[in-house]
N, C-alpha and C positions, 0 to 999 in steps of 0.2 A: 573405472574411468570417471574423471571429474567432468561435470557438465561444462560445455564451452560457454564463453562469455556472451554469445548471442542466442543461446538456446533456452529461452524461458519455457519452451514446451517440453524440455527434458523431464520425464516422469520422476527422475531421482530428486529433483528439487521439491517435489510435493510429498515425498515419503517421510512424513513427520506428523506431529500431533497439533500443529497450529490450528486454533479454532477456525480461522478464516480460510486458510489454503491447504492445511494438512489433510491428505487423503487417508491417513491412518486413523483420524479422529472420527468415530462413528456418528457423533453429534454435530460435527463441524459443517461449515458452509461449502467446503470443497471447491473453492475458487481456482481458476486456472487462467493464466495470463499469456498474452503475446505482445510483442512490441507494437507500438503505435508511434512511429517516428523515432528520432534519436533519443528523446528524453521522456517518452511516455509509454504507457501500457494500456491495454484494453482487455476486458473480460466480458464474455457473454454469459449472463447468469440467469438460471431458471429458479425462481423462488419456490419455496415449499409452503404448504398451508400452515405449517408450524411457525412461519415467519409473520403471521398475521397479528395485528394489534386489534383495532376495531374490525368488525366483519367487512371483508372485501378490501382491507387496507393493510399494507405492510407496516410492521412496527418500525418506528423511526430509529430505534437503536440498532436494528439489523441493517438498515440503510447506511447508518454511520459506520458500522463495522465493515461493510463492503467498501466504502470509500477510504477508510483508514488503511485497510489492507492494500487497496490499489495504489495509494500514495506510497506505502512502504515498498511495493514492488517497482514503482516508477523510479525510486531512488536506487534500488538495486540494479535495475536495467540501465540507468543512465551513468551511475558512478560506482557500481559494486558496493554501495553504502548500506550499512545496517543502521537503523536509527530508532529512536523512541519519540512518541508524540508528546510535544511540549504544550501545544495549544492548537485547538481546532475550532473553526467557526463554520456553521452549517446553515444553509438557507433551504427550507422546504418550499418548493414552488407549486407542486401538484402532488396529489396522493399517488402512490404506487400500488398496483394490484398484485397480490400474491399469486395471481393466476396468469400473469403475462411475463414473458422474458424481459430482461433488463440488459442494458449495455452500460458497464461501469468503466469510466476512463479516468486516467490520472496522468499528470505531467509535472515534471520538476520545473520550477520557476527560477529562483535565484539561490545560489550557494555562497555563504560567507563563513569561512572557517568551518566549525561544526554545525552551523545553522543551515538548514535546508528548507526552503519554502516550496510547498507543493500544492497543487490544486486538483480537484476531482469533481466529477459529475456523474449522475446516473440519468440515463435516457430511457424512454419507452421504445418499443419497436419502430415507431414512426419518427424517432429522432427528437421528440420533445423532451426538454430538460425537466426532470422531476425534482432533483435535489442537486445542490452545488455545495462545495466545501473548499476552504483554504486551510492550510495547516502549516505550523512550524514544527519541524522535526529536529532533534539533536542527534548528530551522528555519534554512534558508540565510539569511545576512545579506541585507538588502533589496536592495542594489545587485547582488549575485550572483544573487538570485532573479529580478530583472527581466531580467537578461541571459539566464538559463536559459529563462525563459518565452518570450522572444523567439526564442531558438535553436530551441525546440520548436514555435514557431508558436502558442503559447498566450498571447498577449499580452493576456489578459483582466485589466484592472486589478482590484486587490483590496487591501484594507488589510493592511499587514504587522502581525503581532501585536505589541502593546505589552505591556510588563511589567504583570502583574496587580497589582503592589504587595504581593503576599503575601510574608511573611517567607520567606527562602530562595529567592526567585525568582532565577534565574541571569541573568547579564549576557551581553553579546556575546562575552565571553572564555570561554564554556563550553568544556568539554573537547573534544578532537578526536574525531571520529567517522568511521566508515567509510561510504561511500556505500551507499544502499539503496533 
């Protein structure tokens, strides 16, 4: 059975080797998401000591990986979209301890053609924002997206984003991006 469109908790979505969310990856972060409104997701994450940079401080690269993954899941939750990170800007507000749970949030902002703007934050248990990020993702072309969804076992049909018709909306020939 294929996971339903509103069931981000379906264990089958996580039976993969993705470094951030794949539960089959023994070295991965093993993130798990639930919806946070119509266009967002949230993950309660418990860091491990291996995520430390300086003593008592989480490594910034791990924090960015948490937000990048949350933003990808927000796109999937909101639009059934798979995309790659084209650009990401991060602001570190306060250090994060590897010994305290974190709340990772992400929300889709604007969609123009294949371009999807997403924002994310990481909070401490008291709700203080530790890290914030905004990113531009490029949606994978429809034929590639269908193939990837099938490979992941996520063959839930969904409409592929159409151009918004806004001036400046990008075409299928958008700039190259890195996977994310």
